[in-house]
C-alpha distance (Angstrom), angle and dihedral (degrees) to the residues before:
residue distance angle dihedral
M1 . . .
T2 3.73 . .
R3 3.73 123.3 .
R4 3.80 89.5 -111.2
W5 3.81 94.5 58.2
K6 3.76 91.8 45.4
S7 3.76 88.5 55.3
V8 3.85 92.5 50.0
L9 3.81 91.4 47.5
T10 3.82 92.3 50.0
T11 3.81 89.7 50.6
L12 3.83 91.9 52.0
V13 3.81 92.9 48.0
L14 3.79 91.0 50.6
A15 3.82 91.8 48.2
C16 3.80 91.8 50.7
A17 3.77 91.1 49.5
A18 3.78 91.3 50.2
A19 3.78 91.0 49.3
V20 3.81 91.8 50.8
L21 3.75 91.4 47.9
A22 3.76 93.0 48.9
N23 3.82 91.3 49.2
A24 3.77 90.5 50.6
M25 3.74 89.9 53.8
V26 3.83 93.7 47.3
V27 3.83 97.3 50.5
P28 3.81 95.8 59.9
D29 3.78 89.0 46.2
V30 3.78 91.6 52.3
Q31 3.80 90.9 46.7
A32 3.78 90.3 50.7
Q33 3.81 90.1 51.3
E34 3.84 89.6 50.0
R35 3.76 91.2 50.6
K36 3.82 90.0 48.8
R37 3.77 91.8 51.2
A38 3.83 90.7 48.8
V39 3.78 91.9 51.0
S40 3.81 90.0 48.4
K41 3.78 91.6 51.2
S42 3.82 91.6 49.1
A43 3.80 92.3 49.4
A44 3.76 91.6 47.8
A45 3.81 91.1 50.1
T46 3.79 91.4 49.0
K47 3.79 91.2 49.6
K48 3.80 91.0 48.6
K49 3.78 91.6 51.8
A50 3.79 91.7 48.6
V51 3.79 92.0 50.8
K52 3.81 90.4 47.8
A53 3.81 91.4 48.7
R54 3.79 91.1 50.4
G55 3.78 89.5 51.9
K56 3.80 91.3 53.1
A57 3.80 95.6 42.3
A58 3.80 114.7 114.6
P59 3.75 113.2 -104.1
K60 3.80 115.1 -101.4
K61 3.76 112.3 -95.2
S62 3.72 113.4 -120.9
V63 3.78 113.0 -125.4
A64 3.78 109.6 -127.5
R65 3.76 111.6 -140.5
A66 3.76 113.8 -138.2
A67 3.76 112.6 -117.9
P68 3.80 113.0 -117.4
P69 3.84 112.0 -100.5
R70 3.76 114.3 -93.8
P71 3.81 112.2 -110.3
S72 3.78 115.8 -111.2
F73 3.77 122.8 -118.8
G74 3.78 88.5 -106.5
Q75 3.79 92.1 54.0
L76 3.78 91.4 49.1
A77 3.80 89.5 50.7
G78 3.80 91.4 50.6
L79 3.77 93.4 -119.0
H80 3.80 93.3 140.3
A81 3.78 89.1 68.0
T82 3.81 89.3 70.1
E83 3.80 109.9 106.2
D84 3.80 125.4 -148.9
A85 3.79 136.5 -174.8
L86 3.81 94.2 -111.4
D87 3.82 94.1 49.2
L88 3.83 91.8 -126.2
K89 3.78 117.2 -169.3
S90 3.82 92.3 -146.9
S91 3.80 114.3 89.4
V92 3.82 89.5 -145.4
A93 3.79 125.7 41.9
L94 3.78 138.8 161.6
V95 3.80 128.6 176.2
I96 3.77 120.7 178.3
D97 3.81 136.5 169.9
Q98 3.80 103.9 -109.5
D99 3.80 94.0 -147.6
T100 3.80 103.0 40.0
R101 3.85 96.3 28.2
E102 3.81 87.1 -133.3
V103 3.81 111.4 159.6
L104 3.82 110.7 -130.8
V105 3.79 101.2 169.5
S106 3.80 127.7 20.7
K107 3.79 127.1 174.1
N108 3.82 122.6 159.1
D109 3.79 87.0 -31.8
R110 3.84 94.1 162.6
A111 3.80 95.4 51.5
V112 3.82 110.6 119.0
L113 3.83 111.6 -137.0
P114 3.80 139.5 156.2
I115 3.82 109.2 -80.9
A116 3.80 102.6 -159.9
S117 3.81 113.6 -163.7
L118 3.78 93.9 -4.5
T119 3.81 78.2 88.7
K120 3.81 88.1 76.1
L121 3.77 90.6 69.8
M122 3.81 89.3 67.0
T123 3.80 89.8 42.3
G124 3.82 90.0 56.2
L125 3.80 91.9 45.0
I126 3.80 92.1 54.1
I127 3.80 92.1 48.1
S128 3.77 93.2 46.9
E129 3.82 94.8 48.2
A130 3.82 91.0 47.9
A131 3.82 88.3 63.0
L132 3.84 91.7 -145.0
P133 3.82 116.8 172.3
S134 3.82 106.4 -79.8
D135 3.79 91.8 -156.1
E136 3.82 95.3 54.1
I137 3.84 111.0 119.7
V138 3.81 117.2 -118.3
T139 3.80 119.9 -171.7
I140 3.81 120.9 -143.9
A141 3.81 106.9 -119.1
Q142 3.77 135.1 -165.7
D143 3.80 88.0 -103.6
D144 3.80 88.5 65.6
V145 3.83 92.7 61.6
D146 3.80 111.8 107.5
T147 3.78 112.3 -110.6
E148 3.85 93.1 161.8
K149 3.79 99.2 69.4
G150 3.82 103.5 -1.3
S151 3.80 92.3 -120.7
R152 3.78 119.1 173.8
S153 3.78 128.4 -117.7
R154 3.78 135.6 -171.6
L155 3.81 89.8 -146.6
K156 3.77 101.9 95.0
V157 3.81 120.1 -151.9
G158 3.80 105.3 -88.8
T159 3.84 95.2 34.9
R160 3.79 110.6 141.0
L161 3.82 118.0 -147.8
T162 3.77 135.2 156.6
R163 3.76 120.3 -102.1
G164 3.81 88.3 -113.1
E165 3.83 91.0 54.4
L166 3.80 91.7 49.9
M167 3.79 91.6 49.3
H168 3.82 90.7 48.8
L169 3.84 92.0 52.8
A170 3.77 93.6 44.1
L171 3.80 94.3 53.5
M172 3.80 99.4 35.5
S173 3.83 103.1 35.9
S174 3.81 100.0 17.9
E175 3.83 90.6 -120.8
N176 3.80 105.4 -172.6
R177 3.79 98.7 -161.5
A178 3.82 89.2 49.3
A179 3.80 91.9 53.1
H180 3.83 92.7 45.3
A181 3.81 91.7 48.9
L182 3.82 89.6 52.4
G183 3.82 90.5 55.8
R184 3.79 94.7 40.9
S185 3.79 93.7 50.9
F186 3.83 93.9 46.3
P187 3.81 113.2 117.9
G188 3.80 105.8 -86.6
G189 3.80 93.3 20.6
M190 3.79 135.1 -106.3
D191 3.77 98.5 -39.3
V192 3.80 91.3 55.5
F193 3.80 91.3 46.2
V194 3.83 94.4 51.7
A195 3.79 90.1 46.1
R196 3.81 88.9 53.0
M197 3.84 90.0 51.8
N198 3.81 91.5 54.8
E199 3.78 92.5 44.3
K200 3.79 90.6 53.6
A201 3.80 90.4 49.4
R202 3.80 91.5 52.5
S203 3.78 92.6 46.8
L204 3.82 89.2 54.8
G205 3.79 92.4 50.9
M206 3.86 93.0 -109.4
T207 3.78 93.6 151.3
D208 3.84 94.9 164.1
T209 3.81 93.7 55.5
R210 3.78 133.1 99.8
Y211 3.83 131.3 168.4
V212 3.80 127.7 -165.0
E213 3.86 99.5 169.5
P214 3.80 138.8 6.1
T215 3.82 103.7 -111.4
G216 3.82 106.7 57.3
L217 3.82 93.8 -124.9
S218 3.78 89.3 119.8
S219 3.83 116.3 80.2
R220 3.83 87.1 -146.4
N221 3.85 88.7 76.5
Q222 3.81 97.3 93.7
S223 3.76 140.1 166.8
S224 3.81 144.0 149.4
A225 3.83 129.7 -110.9
K226 3.76 88.6 -111.7
D227 3.81 91.8 56.8
L228 3.80 93.3 42.9
A229 3.80 91.2 53.7
T230 3.83 86.9 55.9
L231 3.81 89.9 51.5
V232 3.83 92.6 48.2
N233 3.80 89.9 50.3
V234 3.78 91.7 55.5
A235 3.80 98.1 38.2
S236 3.85 92.1 50.1
S237 3.80 89.6 65.7
D238 3.84 90.5 60.7
P239 3.85 109.3 91.1
L240 3.81 92.9 -155.4
L241 3.78 94.3 52.6
R242 3.80 90.4 47.0
E243 3.84 92.0 50.9
Y244 3.78 97.8 44.4
S245 3.80 97.4 42.9
T246 3.81 94.8 50.3
S247 3.82 97.4 40.4
Q248 3.81 108.9 124.1
G249 3.78 96.5 -147.7
Y250 3.78 144.0 -9.8
Q251 3.81 137.8 -170.9
V252 3.82 127.1 -146.5
A253 3.77 132.5 -179.9
V254 3.81 112.4 -110.5
G255 3.81 104.9 -176.2
R256 3.85 106.3 -50.5
K257 3.82 94.3 -22.3
M258 3.75 131.3 85.5
V259 3.83 108.5 -134.7
Q260 3.77 120.8 -155.7
Y261 3.83 118.6 -141.1
N262 3.80 125.1 -171.9
N263 3.79 135.3 -161.4
T264 3.81 115.3 -88.7
N265 3.81 89.5 -141.7
R266 3.79 112.1 69.8
L267 3.82 91.4 -168.2
V268 3.80 88.9 79.8
K269 3.81 87.3 71.5
N270 3.80 93.8 49.1
P271 3.81 112.2 102.1
E272 3.81 90.1 -152.0
W273 3.83 88.8 68.2
D274 3.79 129.2 72.9
I275 3.84 101.2 -165.3
G276 3.80 120.3 -178.8
L277 3.80 98.4 178.3
Q278 3.78 135.3 -0.1
K279 3.81 144.0 166.7
T280 3.77 132.3 -176.3
G281 3.80 128.7 -159.1
Y282 3.77 142.3 -177.8
I283 3.81 140.0 176.7
S284 3.79 122.3 143.6
E285 3.79 92.4 -108.1
A286 3.82 91.6 53.5
G287 3.80 101.9 36.2
Q288 3.79 119.1 -149.8
C289 3.82 112.7 -28.0
L290 3.80 136.1 -173.1
V291 3.78 137.5 176.2
M292 3.79 125.0 -175.7
Q293 3.76 144.6 170.0
A294 3.80 108.0 -151.4
K295 3.79 140.7 156.4
V296 3.81 112.8 -117.3
A297 3.82 124.7 173.8
G298 3.79 90.2 -16.5
R299 3.82 94.1 -50.7
K300 3.82 126.1 111.4
L301 3.75 102.4 -132.9
I302 3.79 132.6 -169.0
M303 3.77 112.5 -149.4
V304 3.81 127.5 -167.9
F305 3.78 123.6 -177.2
L306 3.82 120.7 175.2
D307 3.78 134.3 179.1
S308 3.75 98.3 11.8
A309 3.78 112.2 177.6
G310 3.84 100.8 -137.2
K311 3.78 134.1 44.2
L312 3.82 93.9 -116.4
S313 3.77 98.3 31.1
R314 3.84 93.7 85.8
L315 3.83 87.7 58.9
G316 3.79 89.4 43.9
D317 3.83 89.0 54.0
A318 3.79 90.2 51.9
E319 3.81 89.6 51.1
R320 3.79 91.5 48.9
V321 3.83 90.7 52.8
R322 3.80 92.7 46.7
R323 3.80 93.3 51.7
W324 3.82 90.9 45.9
V325 3.83 92.2 50.2
E326 3.80 92.1 46.8
T327 3.82 94.5 49.6
Q328 3.81 107.9 26.6
V329 3.80 111.9 22.7
P330 3.81 115.8 88.6
P331 3.83 115.4 -122.0
V332 3.78 119.5 -101.8
G333 3.76 110.6 -72.5
A334 3.76 94.4 30.6
A335 3.82 124.3 97.3
A336 3.77 109.6 -51.7
A337 3.80 116.7 -104.7
R338 3.78 117.8 -118.8
P339 3.85 110.1 -112.7
V340 3.78 114.1 -102.1
T341 3.80 108.0 -124.9
């Protein structure tokens, strides 16, 4: 082979080697670019799914903050600052011996405050004294629906119950529509009924007392512990009020269903208590309220607790008084106990 051909052959071999080397360098580069594009596509798809998911996600629920409880009239008047020997949680209290009229406990007993559903005790007294037919049917009407506080009721508009059933529910379970229907269906209507309530209060010497409606939902229904003790004394002599207010439970037909109602005062189920008459009450302006006539240590006592701060504290106050009377108060005929103030 001549030198010329050897030179040409060498040039071809070098060119082929260069081409192979260049191709080897390009292929990895192309593969890297392919991998980069694949990663980009995957990231874009993931981002797209995330955006879509966020779009479909349920909106965040706003957390409603509970409004702080409205202070009662007693709190606004500073009555809770009054101290007493029994450390009662009610800002107003009065306990008297029903027979001797001896005052055993007295705390702000002349303060005039809203009385909530203690109002229903006067409502029941007016209905009972009117001697209206207890088996007369009264229909729950739209007018009986609470627009004052928006309270609920299981007595639907159109429910038909006897006057006796309505009175039972009003006194035992504090049923507002039942109490309103009793006043609305009274001969002469609601205005006549409310006027009768106020007339009865005046005749009993309840000078601190005023009623504007028969349920107690209005804070304008007001009285004092002294006046309420007078009302309990009179109402406790009425067999019907005693029976209905201390009944543990009662069923009524509401449409096609039988609805069970229970007493709002759990002390009526307590064997340690001998309760002849009772009524509970609550609206924010009045606080937790309770009146009772009960036999304790051989004494018939009238108890009034108004503007108690907690739901169970009115019952706790009643228990404190009972234990104190049983252990510290001399029996009737012994030296009189000094009133706890």
